[in-house]
C-alpha positions in Angstrom: 35.7 133.8 30.7 38.5 135.4 29.8 41.9 133.5 28.9 44.5 133.3 31.7 47.0 134.6 29.1 44.3 138.7 28.5 44.5 139.1 32.5 48.3 138.2 32.4 50.5 141.0 31.6 53.1 141.9 34.1 54.9 138.9 36.1 57.5 139.6 38.5 60.1 136.9 39.5 61.1 138.5 42.8 64.6 136.3 42.2 67.7 135.2 45.3 69.6 133.1 43.2 67.8 129.7 45.0 66.9 127.2 42.8 63.3 127.9 43.9 63.0 131.5 42.6 64.9 129.4 39.6 61.9 127.4 39.1 59.6 130.9 39.5 61.7 132.2 36.8 60.7 129.3 35.1 56.6 129.1 36.1 56.7 132.3 34.8 58.2 131.9 31.6 55.9 129.1 31.3 52.9 131.8 31.9 54.9 134.1 29.6 54.7 131.5 26.8 51.1 131.8 25.8 49.9 135.4 25.7 52.0 139.0 24.9 52.9 138.6 28.8 56.1 141.0 30.6 58.7 139.4 33.4 59.6 141.9 35.7 62.7 140.3 38.1 63.3 141.5 40.7 66.4 141.6 43.4 66.1 143.3 46.8 69.8 144.0 47.9 69.1 143.8 52.0 71.3 146.4 53.5 70.0 145.5 56.8 70.8 142.0 56.7 74.3 143.3 56.6 74.3 145.2 58.9 73.4 143.2 61.5 76.4 141.1 61.3 78.2 144.3 62.7 77.3 145.8 66.2 76.3 149.4 65.4 78.8 150.6 67.5 81.4 149.7 65.8 79.4 151.0 62.9 79.3 155.0 64.1 82.4 154.5 65.7 84.2 153.8 62.6 84.0 155.3 59.3 86.1 152.1 57.8 84.2 149.6 58.5 81.1 151.3 57.9 82.9 152.7 54.2 83.7 148.9 53.6 80.4 147.7 54.3 79.3 150.7 51.6 81.5 149.5 49.0 80.9 145.6 49.4 76.8 147.1 49.0 77.2 148.7 45.9 79.2 146.3 44.5 76.9 143.6 44.9 73.8 145.5 43.7 76.4 146.4 40.4 76.7 142.2 40.3 73.5 141.6 40.5 72.4 144.0 37.7 74.7 142.0 35.7 72.8 138.2 36.6 69.7 140.1 35.9 70.9 141.0 32.9 72.6 138.2 32.0 69.1 136.5 32.0 67.1 138.4 30.8 69.2 138.1 28.6 68.2 134.5 27.9 64.1 135.8 28.2 64.4 137.9 24.6 66.3 134.8 23.3 62.9 132.8 24.3 61.0 135.6 22.3 60.0 137.3 26.5 59.6 140.9 26.9 62.3 140.5 30.4 63.0 143.9 32.8 64.7 143.2 35.9 66.2 145.9 38.2 68.5 145.4 42.1 66.7 147.7 44.8 68.2 148.6 48.2 65.2 148.0 50.9 63.5 145.8 53.0 62.4 142.5 51.4 59.2 142.8 51.8 58.7 146.1 51.8 59.8 146.0 48.4 58.2 143.4 46.6 55.2 145.3 47.6 55.9 148.8 46.3 57.3 147.5 43.3 54.7 145.4 42.1 52.4 148.3 42.8 54.0 150.7 40.8 54.6 148.2 37.7 50.7 147.6 38.0 51.9 143.2 38.3 49.5 141.1 37.5 51.1 137.9 39.1 53.8 137.8 41.6 56.1 133.9 40.8 58.2 133.6 43.8 59.7 131.0 45.7 59.0 129.3 48.7 61.8 129.8 50.2 65.4 131.8 49.8 68.9 132.0 50.6 68.1 133.2 54.2 69.4 130.5 56.7 67.3 130.1 59.4 64.5 130.7 56.5 65.9 127.2 55.1 64.2 125.5 57.7 60.5 126.2 58.0 58.7 125.0 54.8 57.8 128.5 53.8 59.6 130.9 54.0 58.6 134.5 55.6 59.3 136.5 52.5 57.1 134.4 50.8 54.3 134.1 52.8 54.0 137.0 53.4 53.5 138.7 50.1 51.5 135.5 50.0 48.7 137.5 53.0 49.5 141.6 51.5 49.7 141.2 47.6 47.0 143.1 46.0 48.3 140.4 43.3 47.3 136.6 42.6 50.4 135.1 43.9 51.5 132.0 43.0 54.1 130.2 45.1 57.3 127.8 44.2 58.2 124.4 46.3 
């Protein structure tokens, strides 16, 4: 039987800053410490989340609103990159290889595509994220969908 550390070389941690994402990162670090494993931290900026707060008719009619939202999203990407860079450096201090990326898109599609491109061996994801109504559910819709559709094992952390 193969050693788990020989099988798991690339771990993906979708990271939104929630307490569940932080716990997921902790689990991933514990696994990575035991072998030659790389952690990939991924934050997804879902532009549709920001657009839902604005009536689409207003958005199309008013360039100022559209421009403001796009500047806000650009600012969010920059802020999230800074956060992930700091976390990556903390991992490296613990002798754990870490990469970080921030991408815009649908969270589920983005995580699945990223895991395929990066040849991820394990996804460690929090059971819930930062979304409002999701907090009422036992298992967030994103983590549930990822566990159903991913081509690699998924560890859901609660």
